[in-house]
N, CA, C and O atoms as a DFTB+ gen file, in Angstrom:
696 C
 N C O
     1  1      28.995     -36.827     -45.819
     2  2      27.928     -35.859     -45.799
     3  2      27.010     -36.083     -44.599
     4  3      26.422     -35.133     -44.082
     5  1      26.888     -37.325     -44.160
     6  2      26.002     -37.605     -43.033
     7  2      26.540     -36.969     -41.741
     8  3      25.760     -36.610     -40.859
     9  1      27.838     -36.831     -41.629
    10  2      28.432     -36.176     -40.468
    11  2      28.039     -34.717     -40.406
    12  3      27.797     -34.187     -39.321
    13  1      27.970     -34.050     -41.562
    14  2      27.568     -32.649     -41.625
    15  2      26.098     -32.496     -41.259
    16  3      25.705     -31.559     -40.564
    17  1      25.287     -33.450     -41.749
    18  2      23.852     -33.413     -41.452
    19  2      23.632     -33.643     -39.958
    20  3      22.816     -32.960     -39.340
    21  1      24.352     -34.596     -39.378
    22  2      24.247     -34.872     -37.949
    23  2      24.684     -33.659     -37.143
    24  3      24.053     -33.310     -36.145
    25  1      25.766     -33.016     -37.575
    26  2      26.289     -31.827     -36.908
    27  2      25.249     -30.698     -36.947
    28  3      25.056     -30.008     -35.946
    29  1      24.587     -30.506     -38.075
    30  2      23.564     -29.472     -38.223
    31  2      22.373     -29.761     -37.312
    32  3      21.836     -28.853     -36.678
    33  1      21.967     -31.013     -37.251
    34  2      20.856     -31.394     -36.383
    35  2      21.211     -31.153     -34.915
    36  3      20.377     -30.691     -34.136
    37  1      22.442     -31.467     -34.547
    38  2      22.906     -31.252     -33.183
    39  2      22.914     -29.760     -32.852
    40  3      22.513     -29.358     -31.760
    41  1      23.375     -28.942     -33.804
    42  2      23.383     -27.498     -33.589
    43  2      21.964     -26.963     -33.431
    44  3      21.708     -26.133     -32.560
    45  1      21.051     -27.428     -34.258
    46  2      19.656     -26.974     -34.174
    47  2      19.040     -27.372     -32.832
    48  3      18.317     -26.590     -32.214
    49  1      19.335     -28.591     -32.394
    50  2      18.813     -29.051     -31.113
    51  2      19.403     -28.221     -29.967
    52  3      18.691     -27.851     -29.033
    53  1      20.687     -27.937     -30.042
    54  2      21.347     -27.126     -29.023
    55  2      20.778     -25.711     -29.007
    56  3      20.506     -25.154     -27.943
    57  1      20.602     -25.139     -30.184
    58  2      20.036     -23.784     -30.283
    59  2      18.621     -23.776     -29.719
    60  3      18.239     -22.841     -29.015
    61  1      17.855     -24.790     -30.018
    62  2      16.491     -24.893     -29.506
    63  2      16.491     -24.957     -27.976
    64  3      15.676     -24.301     -27.327
    65  1      17.399     -25.741     -27.405
    66  2      17.499     -25.841     -25.942
    67  2      17.907     -24.502     -25.327
    68  3      17.346     -24.076     -24.317
    69  1      18.879     -23.851     -25.941
    70  2      19.334     -22.546     -25.434
    71  2      18.190     -21.539     -25.495
    72  3      17.975     -20.771     -24.557
    73  1      17.459     -21.552     -26.608
    74  2      16.332     -20.650     -26.761
    75  2      15.290     -20.918     -25.667
    76  3      14.743     -19.980     -25.088
    77  1      15.024     -22.172     -25.392
    78  2      14.076     -22.534     -24.326
    79  2      14.553     -22.059     -22.963
    80  3      13.755     -21.556     -22.172
    81  1      15.836     -22.209     -22.675
    82  2      16.398     -21.738     -21.396
    83  2      16.273     -20.220     -21.284
    84  3      15.916     -19.696     -20.229
    85  1      16.568     -19.520     -22.377
    86  2      16.459     -18.058     -22.359
    87  2      15.016     -17.610     -22.149
    88  3      14.754     -16.648     -21.426
    89  1      14.092     -18.307     -22.781
    90  2      12.686     -17.952     -22.616
    91  2      12.214     -18.214     -21.183
    92  3      11.490     -17.398     -20.611
    93  1      12.612     -19.327     -20.612
    94  2      12.243     -19.607     -19.220
    95  2      12.879     -18.592     -18.279
    96  3      12.262     -18.171     -17.301
    97  1      14.110     -18.204     -18.578
    98  2      14.778     -17.185     -17.765
    99  2      14.025     -15.856     -17.840
   100  3      13.873     -15.158     -16.838
   101  1      13.557     -15.518     -19.048
   102  2      12.777     -14.287     -19.211
   103  2      11.488     -14.365     -18.395
   104  3      11.119     -13.403     -17.722
   105  1      10.799     -15.513     -18.455
   106  2       9.566     -15.682     -17.687
   107  2       9.839     -15.590     -16.179
   108  3       9.047     -15.011     -15.435
   109  1      10.955     -16.159     -15.741
   110  2      11.334     -16.064     -14.327
   111  2      11.635     -14.619     -13.939
   112  3      11.269     -14.178     -12.850
   113  1      12.296     -13.889     -14.822
   114  2      12.604     -12.478     -14.548
   115  2      11.310     -11.667     -14.427
   116  3      11.200     -10.796     -13.563
   117  1      10.345     -11.951     -15.282
   118  2       9.054     -11.256     -15.203
   119  2       8.383     -11.581     -13.871
   120  3       7.819     -10.700     -13.222
   121  1       8.448     -12.850     -13.466
   122  2       7.849     -13.262     -12.189
   123  2       8.476     -12.487     -11.024
   124  3       7.760     -11.999     -10.149
   125  1       9.785     -12.374     -11.012
   126  2      10.489     -11.646      -9.954
   127  2      10.106     -10.162      -9.988
   128  3       9.926      -9.542      -8.940
   129  1       9.986      -9.605     -11.177
   130  2       9.610      -8.194     -11.328
   131  2       8.188      -7.955     -10.811
   132  3       7.911      -6.921     -10.203
   133  1       7.293      -8.910     -11.052
   134  2       5.919      -8.800     -10.547
   135  2       5.933      -8.844      -9.015
   136  3       5.220      -8.075      -8.371
   137  1       6.729      -9.726      -8.431
   138  2       6.810      -9.823      -6.969
   139  2       7.334      -8.520      -6.366
   140  3       6.839      -8.068      -5.334
   141  1       8.327      -7.923      -7.005
   142  2       8.863      -6.642      -6.532
   143  2       7.806      -5.540      -6.654
   144  3       7.675      -4.692      -5.772
   145  1       7.067      -5.563      -7.741
   146  2       6.000      -4.582      -7.944
   147  2       4.904      -4.775      -6.896
   148  3       4.316      -3.803      -6.423
   149  1       4.630      -6.026      -6.535
   150  2       3.631      -6.300      -5.499
   151  2       4.065      -5.698      -4.162
   152  3       3.240      -5.142      -3.437
   153  1       5.338      -5.804      -3.836
   154  2       5.856      -5.185      -2.603
   155  2       5.645      -3.670      -2.647
   156  3       5.246      -3.061      -1.654
   157  1       5.916      -3.071      -3.806
   158  2       5.736      -1.631      -3.948
   159  2       4.267      -1.245      -3.848
   160  3       3.934      -0.210      -3.271
   161  1       3.392      -2.065      -4.403
   162  2       1.954      -1.808      -4.299
   163  2       1.511      -1.856      -2.833
   164  3       0.726      -1.018      -2.388
   165  1       2.015      -2.831      -2.096
   166  2       1.684      -2.953      -0.672
   167  2       2.129      -1.703       0.083
   168  3       1.411      -1.214       0.955
   169  1       3.296      -1.194      -0.248
   170  2       3.777       0.039       0.395
   171  2       2.898       1.227       0.022
   172  3       2.622       2.086       0.860
   173  1       2.458       1.278      -1.237
   174  2       1.594       2.382      -1.673
   175  2       0.249       2.350      -0.954
   176  3      -0.338       3.399      -0.691
   177  1      -0.240       1.155      -0.635
   178  2      -1.527       1.044       0.048
   179  2      -1.479       1.668       1.437
   180  3      -2.520       1.996       2.007
   181  1      -0.277       1.833       1.984
   182  2      -0.129       2.432       3.313
   183  2      -0.256       3.949       3.273
   184  3      -0.380       4.596       4.313
   185  1      -0.225       4.513       2.069
   186  2      -0.303       5.967       1.896
   187  2      -1.712       6.336       1.434
   188  3      -2.304       5.646       0.604
   189  1      -2.235       7.417       1.973
   190  2      -3.554       7.890       1.538
   191  2      -3.387       8.601       0.197
   192  3      -3.101       9.797       0.143
   193  1      -3.569       7.845      -0.879
   194  2      -3.377       8.382      -2.223
   195  2      -4.568       9.207      -2.692
   196  3      -4.512       9.818      -3.760
   197  1      -5.637       9.233      -1.917
   198  2      -6.824       9.995      -2.328
   199  2      -6.551      11.500      -2.344
   200  3      -7.318      12.258      -2.936
   201  1      -5.480      11.933      -1.708
   202  2      -5.096      13.352      -1.739
   203  2      -4.663      13.779      -3.143
   204  3      -4.767      14.953      -3.499
   205  1      -4.181      12.825      -3.937
   206  2      -3.569      13.141      -5.230
   207  2      -4.628      13.162      -6.325
   208  3      -5.362      12.191      -6.509
   209  1      -4.700      14.250      -7.033
   210  2      -5.603      14.397      -8.189
   211  2      -7.039      13.972      -7.868
   212  3      -7.697      13.293      -8.657
   213  1      -7.500      14.388      -6.698
   214  2      -8.880      14.080      -6.269
   215  2      -9.199      12.589      -6.332
   216  3     -10.319      12.210      -6.675
   217  1      -8.243      11.755      -6.011
   218  2      -8.453      10.310      -5.965
   219  2      -8.217       9.596      -7.288
   220  3      -8.217       8.366      -7.329
   221  1      -8.018      10.338      -8.365
   222  2      -7.819       9.703      -9.678
   223  2      -6.515       8.902      -9.712
   224  3      -6.463       7.814     -10.286
   225  1      -5.480       9.439      -9.102
   226  2      -4.179       8.764      -9.039
   227  2      -4.352       7.393      -8.380
   228  3      -3.823       6.392      -8.862
   229  1      -5.099       7.364      -7.276
   230  2      -5.333       6.120      -6.552
   231  2      -6.063       5.111      -7.434
   232  3      -5.719       3.930      -7.441
   233  1      -7.066       5.569      -8.175
   234  2      -7.807       4.682      -9.068
   235  2      -6.901       4.113     -10.162
   236  3      -7.018       2.941     -10.522
   237  1      -6.005       4.938     -10.683
   238  2      -5.075       4.476     -11.716
   239  2      -4.127       3.416     -11.158
   240  3      -3.828       2.425     -11.824
   241  1      -3.663       3.634      -9.939
   242  2      -2.786       2.660      -9.281
   243  2      -3.509       1.314      -9.151
   244  3      -2.958       0.267      -9.489
   245  1      -4.733       1.359      -8.663
   246  2      -5.509       0.130      -8.447
   247  2      -5.776      -0.572      -9.781
   248  3      -5.603      -1.785      -9.894
   249  1      -6.197       0.193     -10.785
   250  2      -6.506      -0.408     -12.092
   251  2      -5.281      -1.065     -12.715
   252  3      -5.371      -2.175     -13.241
   253  1      -4.139      -0.388     -12.658
   254  2      -2.928      -0.961     -13.248
   255  2      -2.499      -2.202     -12.475
   256  3      -2.113      -3.203     -13.079
   257  1      -2.563      -2.147     -11.143
   258  2      -2.179      -3.316     -10.351
   259  2      -3.108      -4.493     -10.650
   260  3      -2.647      -5.628     -10.771
   261  1      -4.403      -4.233     -10.769
   262  2      -5.344      -5.312     -11.090
   263  2      -5.046      -5.923     -12.462
   264  3      -5.168      -7.135     -12.638
   265  1      -4.658      -5.097     -13.428
   266  2      -4.294      -5.603     -14.763
   267  2      -3.039      -6.473     -14.665
   268  3      -2.977      -7.549     -15.261
   269  1      -2.051      -6.009     -13.920
   270  2      -0.815      -6.784     -13.741
   271  2      -1.146      -8.139     -13.114
   272  3      -0.635      -9.168     -13.556
   273  1      -1.998      -8.144     -12.088
   274  2      -2.375      -9.399     -11.433
   275  2      -3.097     -10.331     -12.401
   276  3      -2.756     -11.509     -12.507
   277  1      -4.092      -9.802     -13.104
   278  2      -4.882     -10.609     -14.045
   279  2      -3.978     -11.216     -15.118
   280  3      -4.058     -12.410     -15.404
   281  1      -3.126     -10.390     -15.703
   282  2      -2.234     -10.873     -16.756
   283  2      -1.217     -11.877     -16.210
   284  3      -0.851     -12.826     -16.903
   285  1      -0.762     -11.673     -14.982
   286  2       0.196     -12.601     -14.371
   287  2      -0.424     -13.973     -14.150
   288  3       0.227     -14.998     -14.355
   289  1      -1.675     -13.987     -13.733
   290  2      -2.372     -15.265     -13.553
   291  2      -2.519     -15.972     -14.896
   292  3      -2.301     -17.180     -15.000
   293  1      -2.889     -15.209     -15.921
   294  2      -3.012     -15.790     -17.265
   295  2      -1.667     -16.328     -17.746
   296  3      -1.600     -17.415     -18.319
   297  1      -0.608     -15.577     -17.518
   298  2       0.736     -16.012     -17.915
   299  2       1.117     -17.300     -17.184
   300  3       1.658     -18.227     -17.788
   301  1       0.835     -17.353     -15.896
   302  2       1.161     -18.550     -15.121
   303  2       0.407     -19.759     -15.660
   304  3       0.978     -20.841     -15.805
   305  1      -0.881     -19.572     -15.959
   306  2      -1.672     -20.687     -16.499
   307  2      -1.116     -21.162     -17.842
   308  3      -1.010     -22.366     -18.078
   309  1      -0.764     -20.226     -18.718
   310  2      -0.162     -20.580     -20.007
   311  2       1.156     -21.320     -19.806
   312  3       1.431     -22.318     -20.471
   313  1       1.964     -20.815     -18.879
   314  2       3.274     -21.426     -18.623
   315  2       3.118     -22.852     -18.136
   316  3       3.847     -23.740     -18.578
   317  1       2.156     -23.092     -17.209
   318  2       1.916     -24.436     -16.713
   319  2       1.465     -25.356     -17.846
   320  3       1.917     -26.496     -17.950
   321  1       0.578     -24.852     -18.683
   322  2       0.082     -25.657     -19.803
   323  2       1.237     -26.029     -20.741
   324  3       1.357     -27.177     -21.171
   325  1       2.076     -25.047     -21.048
   326  2       3.200     -25.307     -21.952
   327  2       4.172     -26.301     -21.326
   328  3       4.716     -27.154     -22.028
   329  1       4.401     -26.203     -20.013
   330  2       5.332     -27.116     -19.345
   331  2       4.777     -28.537     -19.301
   332  3       5.523     -29.500     -19.475
   333  1       3.471     -28.669     -19.069
   334  2       2.855     -29.993     -18.989
   335  2       2.815     -30.685     -20.347
   336  3       2.973     -31.902     -20.436
   337  1       2.604     -29.905     -21.400
   338  2       2.435     -30.514     -22.716
   339  2       3.750     -30.614     -23.488
   340  3       3.785     -31.151     -24.596
   341  1       4.810     -30.107     -22.913
   342  2       6.126     -30.101     -23.566
   343  2       6.090     -29.334     -24.886
   344  3       6.917     -29.551     -25.771
   345  1       5.107     -28.427     -24.997
   346  2       5.031     -27.590     -26.194
   347  2       6.008     -26.437     -26.052
   348  3       6.348     -26.003     -24.951
   349  1       6.433     -25.972     -27.177
   350  2       7.284     -24.786     -27.173
   351  2       6.377     -23.587     -26.935
   352  3       5.397     -23.421     -27.661
   353  1       6.667     -22.739     -25.941
   354  2       5.795     -21.603     -25.651
   355  2       5.574     -20.728     -26.884
   356  3       6.478     -20.509     -27.691
   357  1       4.344     -20.238     -26.998
   358  2       3.988     -19.449     -28.172
   359  2       4.468     -18.005     -28.035
   360  3       4.833     -17.544     -26.954
   361  1       4.453     -17.321     -29.158
   362  2       4.831     -15.907     -29.168
   363  2       3.855     -15.085     -28.336
   364  3       4.238     -14.082     -27.734
   365  1       2.578     -15.516     -28.301
   366  2       1.573     -14.800     -27.501
   367  2       1.964     -14.780     -26.025
   368  3       1.772     -13.782     -25.329
   369  1       2.506     -15.885     -25.569
   370  2       2.936     -15.987     -24.181
   371  2       4.006     -14.939     -23.879
   372  3       3.967     -14.281     -22.839
   373  1       4.946     -14.795     -24.786
   374  2       6.022     -13.838     -24.551
   375  2       5.584     -12.397     -24.780
   376  3       6.150     -11.472     -24.198
   377  1       4.582     -12.208     -25.624
   378  2       4.001     -10.871     -25.764
   379  2       3.316     -10.468     -24.466
   380  3       3.444      -9.332     -24.009
   381  1       2.584     -11.414     -23.879
   382  2       1.919     -11.152     -22.597
   383  2       2.955     -10.872     -21.509
   384  3       2.790      -9.949     -20.712
   385  1       4.018     -11.669     -21.478
   386  2       5.078     -11.466     -20.484
   387  2       5.728     -10.099     -20.680
   388  3       6.026      -9.406     -19.708
   389  1       5.946      -9.716     -21.923
   390  2       6.521      -8.396     -22.209
   391  2       5.596      -7.281     -21.781
   392  3       6.046      -6.252     -21.278
   393  1       4.292      -7.480     -21.979
   394  2       3.303      -6.492     -21.555
   395  2       3.288      -6.353     -20.030
   396  3       3.216      -5.245     -19.498
   397  1       3.356      -7.473     -19.350
   398  2       3.401      -7.453     -17.875
   399  2       4.653      -6.723     -17.406
   400  3       4.595      -5.886     -16.506
   401  1       5.768      -7.046     -18.017
   402  2       7.036      -6.399     -17.666
   403  2       6.922      -4.883     -17.857
   404  3       7.335      -4.111     -16.992
   405  1       6.360      -4.463     -18.998
   406  2       6.206      -3.026     -19.281
   407  2       5.262      -2.371     -18.274
   408  3       5.520      -1.254     -17.823
   409  1       4.173      -3.053     -17.917
   410  2       3.232      -2.489     -16.936
   411  2       3.858      -2.377     -15.555
   412  3       3.631      -1.395     -14.847
   413  1       4.642      -3.373     -15.166
   414  2       5.347      -3.302     -13.878
   415  2       6.329      -2.136     -13.881
   416  3       6.423      -1.388     -12.908
   417  1       7.046      -1.992     -14.965
   418  2       7.999      -0.899     -15.087
   419  2       7.276       0.451     -14.997
   420  3       7.734       1.360     -14.305
   421  1       6.158       0.573     -15.692
   422  2       5.354       1.802     -15.652
   423  2       4.851       2.063     -14.231
   424  3       4.906       3.192     -13.744
   425  1       4.366       1.019     -13.576
   426  2       3.862       1.144     -12.208
   427  2       4.962       1.645     -11.269
   428  3       4.755       2.587     -10.503
   429  1       6.122       1.009     -11.336
   430  2       7.210       1.356     -10.415
   431  2       7.756       2.751     -10.656
   432  3       8.107       3.449      -9.705
   433  1       7.833       3.165     -11.904
   434  2       8.385       4.487     -12.213
   435  2       7.364       5.605     -12.022
   436  3       7.675       6.636     -11.426
   437  1       6.146       5.404     -12.526
   438  2       5.180       6.496     -12.575
   439  2       4.237       6.567     -11.379
   440  3       3.607       7.599     -11.149
   441  1       4.134       5.495     -10.627
   442  2       3.269       5.524      -9.452
   443  2       4.087       5.382      -8.173
   444  3       4.100       6.284      -7.336
   445  1       4.772       4.241      -8.023
   446  2       5.540       4.044      -6.795
   447  2       6.636       5.088      -6.644
   448  3       6.876       5.581      -5.542
   449  1       7.299       5.426      -7.737
   450  2       8.405       6.380      -7.694
   451  2       7.978       7.828      -7.917
   452  3       8.825       8.701      -8.107
   453  1       6.681       8.086      -7.895
   454  2       6.172       9.425      -8.192
   455  2       6.418      10.402      -7.043
   456  3       6.335      10.046      -5.868
   457  1       6.720      11.632      -7.418
   458  2       6.876      12.693      -6.416
   459  2       5.533      12.992      -5.748
   460  3       5.485      13.504      -4.629
   461  1       4.448      12.666      -6.447
   462  2       3.114      12.885      -5.887
   463  2       2.911      12.036      -4.631
   464  3       2.221      12.452      -3.700
   465  1       3.506      10.861      -4.608
   466  2       3.376       9.979      -3.448
   467  2       4.068      10.609      -2.241
   468  3       3.538      10.576      -1.130
   469  1       5.237      11.175      -2.457
   470  2       5.940      11.850      -1.362
   471  2       5.114      13.022      -0.848
   472  3       5.031      13.253       0.358
   473  1       4.500      13.764      -1.778
   474  2       3.641      14.886      -1.389
   475  2       2.471      14.381      -0.543
   476  3       2.130      14.998       0.466
   477  1       1.849      13.258      -0.945
   478  2       0.717      12.690      -0.205
   479  2       1.157      12.260       1.198
   480  3       0.415      12.437       2.163
   481  1       2.358      11.700       1.309
   482  2       2.880      11.304       2.625
   483  2       3.030      12.536       3.521
   484  3       2.661      12.507       4.696
   485  1       3.575      13.620       2.956
   486  2       3.738      14.856       3.720
   487  2       2.373      15.421       4.120
   488  3       2.184      15.872       5.249
   489  1       1.432      15.391       3.184
   490  2       0.084      15.899       3.446
   491  2      -0.560      15.089       4.571
   492  3      -1.195      15.648       5.465
   493  1      -0.392      13.791       4.520
   494  2      -0.955      12.923       5.542
   495  2      -0.313      13.207       6.905
   496  3      -1.002      13.252       7.924
   497  1       1.001      13.396       6.914
   498  2       1.709      13.722       8.148
   499  2       1.213      15.045       8.708
   500  3       0.993      15.174       9.913
   501  1       1.034      16.040       7.821
   502  2       0.520      17.337       8.262
   503  2      -0.872      17.189       8.867
   504  3      -1.165      17.777       9.908
   505  1      -1.725      16.409       8.220
   506  2      -3.083      16.216       8.723
   507  2      -3.089      15.506      10.072
   508  3      -3.878      15.846      10.953
   509  1      -2.215      14.527      10.230
   510  2      -2.114      13.821      11.512
   511  2      -1.617      14.784      12.585
   512  3      -2.126      14.798      13.707
   513  1      -0.621      15.586      12.228
   514  2      -0.076      16.559      13.174
   515  2      -1.165      17.544      13.605
   516  3      -1.289      17.854      14.790
   517  1      -1.963      18.041      12.635
   518  2      -3.057      18.967      12.957
   519  2      -4.086      18.299      13.855
   520  3      -4.586      18.914      14.797
   521  1      -4.401      17.042      13.566
   522  2      -5.381      16.311      14.373
   523  2      -4.880      16.139      15.809
   524  3      -5.645      16.294      16.761
   525  1      -3.603      15.820      15.957
   526  2      -3.022      15.656      17.295
   527  2      -3.034      16.994      18.032
   528  3      -3.391      17.057      19.208
   529  1      -2.641      18.070      17.330
   530  2      -2.644      19.398      17.948
   531  2      -4.057      19.804      18.379
   532  3      -4.245      20.370      19.456
   533  1      -5.046      19.510      17.530
   534  2      -6.433      19.818      17.855
   535  2      -6.881      19.016      19.078
   536  3      -7.545      19.547      19.968
   537  1      -6.518      17.751      19.112
   538  2      -6.885      16.894      20.251
   539  2      -6.243      17.399      21.534
   540  3      -6.880      17.419      22.587
   541  1      -4.988      17.803      21.445
   542  2      -4.284      18.333      22.619
   543  2      -4.945      19.621      23.080
   544  3      -5.136      19.840      24.276
   545  1      -5.292      20.475      22.117
   546  2      -5.937      21.752      22.452
   547  2      -7.291      21.499      23.129
   548  3      -7.609      22.137      24.132
   549  1      -8.079      20.581      22.589
   550  2      -9.378      20.259      23.191
   551  2      -9.191      19.674      24.579
   552  3      -9.933      19.997      25.507
   553  1      -8.189      18.806      24.713
   554  2      -7.904      18.214      26.019
   555  2      -7.517      19.292      27.016
   556  3      -7.927      19.254      28.176
   557  1      -6.729      20.248      26.560
   558  2      -6.316      21.359      27.415
   559  2      -7.530      22.184      27.829
   560  3      -7.665      22.572      28.990
   561  1      -8.418      22.450      26.855
   562  2      -9.638      23.203      27.161
   563  2     -10.508      22.428      28.143
   564  3     -11.060      23.006      29.079
   565  1     -10.630      21.123      27.930
   566  2     -11.424      20.283      28.829
   567  2     -10.812      20.246      30.225
   568  3     -11.529      20.235      31.225
   569  1      -9.488      20.227      30.285
   570  2      -8.799      20.224      31.573
   571  2      -9.068      21.540      32.311
   572  3      -9.325      21.538      33.514
   573  1      -9.008      22.654      31.591
   574  2      -9.295      23.962      32.208
   575  2     -10.736      24.003      32.708
   576  3     -11.005      24.467      33.816
   577  1     -11.662      23.511      31.881
   578  2     -13.072      23.496      32.286
   579  2     -13.246      22.636      33.534
   580  3     -13.928      23.028      34.481
   581  1     -12.625      21.467      33.524
   582  2     -12.738      20.561      34.667
   583  2     -12.150      21.208      35.924
   584  3     -12.693      21.053      37.018
   585  1     -11.052      21.924      35.765
   586  2     -10.431      22.609      36.903
   587  2     -11.403      23.640      37.486
   588  3     -11.629      23.670      38.695
   589  1     -11.971      24.473      36.632
   590  2     -12.860      25.531      37.116
   591  2     -14.160      24.957      37.669
   592  3     -14.726      25.498      38.619
   593  1     -14.630      23.872      37.081
   594  2     -15.817      23.209      37.635
   595  2     -15.490      22.658      39.020
   596  3     -16.296      22.769      39.944
   597  1     -14.318      22.070      39.162
   598  2     -13.884      21.547      40.459
   599  2     -13.751      22.641      41.498
   600  3     -14.197      22.482      42.635
   601  1     -13.138      23.755      41.114
   602  2     -12.981      24.888      42.039
   603  2     -14.352      25.432      42.435
   604  3     -14.626      25.669      43.612
   605  1     -15.217      25.625      41.419
   606  2     -16.561      26.168      41.686
   607  2     -17.351      25.243      42.600
   608  3     -18.002      25.699      43.540
   609  1     -17.294      23.956      42.328
   610  2     -18.007      22.977      43.150
   611  2     -17.478      22.992      44.580
   612  3     -18.253      22.901      45.532
   613  1     -16.176      23.104      44.731
   614  2     -15.576      23.142      46.068
   615  2     -16.014      24.384      46.823
   616  3     -16.356      24.308      48.003
   617  1     -16.005      25.528      46.150
   618  2     -16.407      26.779      46.799
   619  2     -17.880      26.712      47.198
   620  3     -18.250      27.043      48.324
   621  1     -18.720      26.272      46.242
   622  2     -20.158      26.190      46.533
   623  2     -20.415      25.184      47.656
   624  3     -21.185      25.453      48.579
   625  1     -19.761      24.024      47.568
   626  2     -19.917      23.009      48.617
   627  2     -19.455      23.547      49.959
   628  3     -20.094      23.307      50.983
   629  1     -18.347      24.271      49.955
   630  2     -17.831      24.857      51.196
   631  2     -18.808      25.879      51.775
   632  3     -19.031      25.912      52.985
   633  1     -19.388      26.712      50.909
   634  2     -20.351      27.704      51.378
   635  2     -21.611      27.031      51.926
   636  3     -22.146      27.463      52.948
   637  1     -22.084      25.987      51.262
   638  2     -23.264      25.267      51.749
   639  2     -22.975      24.662      53.114
   640  3     -23.786      24.783      54.033
   641  1     -21.817      24.008      53.254
   642  2     -21.456      23.421      54.550
   643  2     -21.304      24.494      55.620
   644  3     -21.739      24.314      56.757
   645  1     -20.693      25.594      55.255
   646  2     -20.523      26.706      56.208
   647  2     -21.897      27.207      56.656
   648  3     -22.116      27.487      57.834
   649  1     -22.833      27.314      55.679
   650  2     -24.191      27.756      56.026
   651  2     -24.886      26.768      56.938
   652  3     -25.575      27.175      57.873
   653  1     -24.722      25.483      56.689
   654  2     -25.354      24.452      57.530
   655  2     -24.782      24.505      58.935
   656  3     -25.523      24.440      59.916
   657  1     -23.439      24.625      59.034
   658  2     -22.817      24.703      60.359
   659  2     -23.272      25.949      61.114
   660  3     -23.492      25.895      62.324
   661  1     -23.413      27.068      60.410
   662  2     -23.875      28.307      61.054
   663  2     -25.314      28.145      61.530
   664  3     -25.674      28.615      62.610
   665  1     -26.117      27.494      60.739
   666  2     -27.521      27.258      61.121
   667  2     -27.585      26.369      62.355
   668  3     -28.355      26.633      63.278
   669  1     -26.771      25.312      62.369
   670  2     -26.738      24.412      63.526
   671  2     -26.221      25.146      64.752
   672  3     -26.740      24.966      65.854
   673  1     -25.204      25.969      64.563
   674  2     -24.631      26.739      65.669
   675  2     -25.678      27.693      66.233
   676  3     -25.805      27.827      67.450
   677  1     -26.417      28.346      65.369
   678  2     -27.445      29.289      65.807
   679  2     -28.572      28.549      66.541
   680  3     -29.099      29.069      67.524
   681  1     -28.944      27.375      66.093
   682  2     -29.985      26.595      66.743
   683  2     -29.541      26.085      68.103
   684  3     -30.334      26.004      69.041
   685  1     -28.272      25.746      68.196
   686  2     -27.732      25.201      69.440
   687  2     -27.541      26.295      70.505
   688  3     -27.638      26.011      71.699
   689  1     -27.277      27.521      70.091
   690  2     -27.029      28.601      71.023
   691  2     -28.349      29.226      71.502
   692  3     -28.318      30.004      72.456
   693  1     -29.394      28.955      70.950
   694  2     -30.689      29.528      71.342
   695  2     -31.358      28.718      72.355
   696  3     -32.457      29.060      72.793
């Protein structure tokens, strides 16, 4: 009977180790998912999201990202504590990890992958194009003005010089 008891204890210990490996793997997967979401957030920051829903979309992106960051820091602190104390991680830890995973998934699908972001990129491109066209038009107008000012100045300067030479010529011939 002691062999059966030893076998059961060995199975329980093995199951416990496997469960611990699976939990650590899950925590590592959440960490990788957060890093990927961070890359997507960085890309979103390059887009002027204030065009979307009068800036509300941008605020939602920021708020969700801040929650993901805050919860990730808390998860990391819990994980370090559990690793240092050799305690078995609590269910709360995995609930938090699951919440982070769900928030990252929501962020990537509903914000980073949103058609609204593509629209904002197009809107921004259109605005840049209009600004460049306006600048070119103003430059063209300024160039025309400068040309006519140059021509006018040359004509006036030429007439003044012609008048001075005529005056000198008249004085010299008298």
